[in-house]
C-alpha positions in Angstrom: -94.7 -150.2 39.0 -93.5 -146.7 38.2 -96.6 -145.7 36.1 -98.9 -147.2 38.7 -97.3 -144.9 41.5 -97.5 -142.0 39.1 -101.2 -142.5 38.4 -101.8 -143.1 42.2 -100.2 -139.6 43.0 -101.9 -137.9 40.0 -105.3 -139.2 41.0 -104.6 -138.3 44.6 -103.9 -134.7 43.8 -107.1 -134.4 41.7 -109.2 -136.0 44.3 -107.7 -133.7 46.9 -109.0 -130.7 45.0 -106.0 -129.5 42.9 -107.4 -127.5 40.1 -104.2 -127.0 38.1 -103.9 -129.7 35.4 -102.2 -132.8 36.7 -100.2 -135.1 34.2 -98.0 -138.1 34.6 -94.5 -138.3 33.2 -95.0 -141.8 31.7 -98.0 -140.7 29.8 -97.9 -139.7 26.2 -100.6 -137.1 26.9 -99.9 -133.7 25.5 -100.5 -130.6 27.6 -100.6 -126.8 27.0 -97.0 -125.5 27.5 -98.5 -122.0 27.9 -100.3 -123.0 31.1 -99.3 -123.8 34.6 -99.2 -127.6 35.1 -98.2 -130.1 37.7 -96.3 -133.3 36.4 -96.0 -136.3 38.6 -92.8 -138.3 37.7 -91.6 -141.4 39.2 -88.0 -141.9 38.0 -87.2 -144.8 40.4 -88.9 -147.6 42.4 -86.3 -149.4 44.2 -86.9 -153.0 45.5 -85.5 -153.1 49.1 -86.2 -156.6 50.5 -89.2 -159.0 50.2 -92.4 -156.9 49.6 -90.7 -153.5 50.5 -90.2 -150.9 47.9 -89.0 -147.3 47.9 -90.3 -144.9 45.2 -88.9 -141.5 44.3 -91.7 -139.2 43.4 -91.1 -135.8 41.8 -94.0 -133.4 42.0 -93.2 -130.9 39.4 -95.0 -127.4 39.2 -94.1 -125.8 35.9 -95.2 -123.0 33.7 -94.0 -120.2 31.5 -92.1 -117.6 33.6 -94.3 -114.9 32.2 -97.6 -116.9 32.8 -98.3 -115.3 36.0 -96.7 -113.6 39.1 -94.0 -115.5 40.8 -96.3 -115.5 43.8 -99.0 -117.4 41.9 -96.5 -120.1 40.9 -95.3 -120.3 44.5 -98.8 -120.5 45.8 -99.5 -123.6 43.7 -96.3 -125.1 44.8 -97.2 -124.4 48.4 -100.5 -126.0 48.0 -99.0 -129.2 46.7 -96.5 -129.1 49.7 -99.4 -128.7 52.1 -101.2 -131.6 50.6 -97.9 -133.9 51.0 -97.5 -132.6 54.6 -101.1 -133.7 55.3 -101.0 -136.9 53.2 -102.5 -139.0 55.9 -105.8 -136.9 56.0 -106.1 -136.6 52.3 -106.2 -140.2 51.1 -102.8 -141.0 49.6 -102.6 -144.4 51.2 -106.0 -145.2 49.6 -104.9 -144.0 46.2 -101.7 -146.1 46.4 -103.6 -149.2 47.3 -106.1 -148.6 44.6 -103.7 -147.8 41.7 -100.3 -149.3 42.7 -101.6 -152.4 44.5 -99.2 -151.3 47.5 -99.7 -150.5 51.0 -98.4 -147.2 52.0 -95.5 -147.4 54.4 -94.4 -143.8 55.0 -93.3 -140.6 53.2 -90.5 -138.2 53.7 -89.5 -135.0 51.7 -86.1 -135.4 50.3 -85.8 -132.0 48.4 -87.7 -128.9 47.4 -86.3 -126.6 44.8 -87.3 -123.8 42.4 -85.6 -122.4 39.4 -86.3 -120.7 36.0 -84.8 -122.5 33.1 -85.5 -121.7 29.4 -88.2 -119.2 30.2 -90.0 -121.8 32.4 -90.5 -121.5 36.1 -90.1 -125.0 37.8 -90.6 -126.0 41.3 -89.8 -129.7 42.1 -90.8 -131.4 45.4 -89.1 -134.8 45.7 -90.5 -137.2 48.1 -89.5 -140.8 48.9 -92.5 -143.2 49.6 -92.2 -146.6 51.3 -94.5 -149.2 49.8 -95.4 -152.9 50.7 -96.2 -154.7 47.6 -99.3 -157.2 48.1 
């Protein structure tokens, strides 16, 4: 289910108009490390009870620290946060239904952080998503 949730989030971001390249963590797809990119990673989908599941989703904006100004990186991260905050109007539930075969049950932001590590600027927005599997 992890890869399905990753694909749902990646497609949702692209459909919502994100122009920065979007990649999934479970994919073997290579991307240019010299460019800003968004990586959707789902390290955990926890079965709660019956058809209820809880997915942890990391939306990572990453690029070389010398790629652009810090403000450019922060603007990209802020645009992702705005989409998350407005998920009801931008089709996240439909994407999860289409790709993960699950009904959207809610979302909350658990953490938002930024750092520079090994000459890469990394912003991570961690959200927890409730899912009801059909």
